[in-house]
Residue, then its C-alpha position, 0 to 999 in steps of 0.5 A: m369556340v373550338i371544342i375537341i373531343t378525344g378518347t379511345p375508340g368506342t368511348g362515345k366521342t361521336t355521340l357526345a360531339k353530335k349532342i354538343a354540336k346540336e345543343k350549341c348550334y355548332t358545326h360537328i367535324d367528323v375527322n374520318k370524313i376529312i381524312d377520306r375527303e382530303k386523302l390524308s391516309e398514308g396507307y393501311d396497317k393490316l395488323r391494326k386494321s386501321k388507316i395510317i395518318d400523318t397527324k401533322k398533315l391532319n392538323k393542317s387541314l383541321i387548322k384550316l377548318i378552324k380558321e373558316n368556322k367560328n364554332i365547331v366540335i371536332d370529333s376524333h381520337l387524334s384531335h388532341y394532337l392539335p396545338k392548344k392555341y387553336v383549341d378552347s376546350c378538350i373533352v376526353t371521353k371515358c367508359s368502363l372497360k366492360t362497356l368499352e369491350k362490349r361496344l368494340k365487340k358490337r363493332k366486330y373488332s378483332k380480339s387484338k384490336i379490342r385488347e389494344n383499345l382496352d390497353a389504351e383506355i387502361f393507360d389513359t393514352c388520349k388523356v395523357e397525350a392531351e395533357e402533354n399537349g397542354h390542353k385544358i381537359k374535362v373528362v366525361w364518362t359515357d357509361k349509361k346509368n342503370 
């Protein structure tokens, strides 16, 4: 079983991925560690303060991992680029804009990076792209209940 968890940065992907992996005794795959280990970054975008990733190269690495592991949870805002034939379930994490802004400020993101991520959440970018790739999607809201 391959579960991918995607969503705007700060919406709770890693927290949810670790929880599901622990509950199901699956392997949690942190895509950032794969990117670093396999040197998949093609440079650094100074404006966005983020690595530039070739998703085709990333997919090759992830597909190799999928073939080697039976039960995994892949955690990344890039995971929905995987071809649907390799994925059993796609979870998109979402949260309120207020919660997202608070989380991104806590991470010390710049104002422009916060704005970019809020816009991505407003336009449902990860969900729309996952739908375009044909994934079976479940949306999970990660706001804490009051």
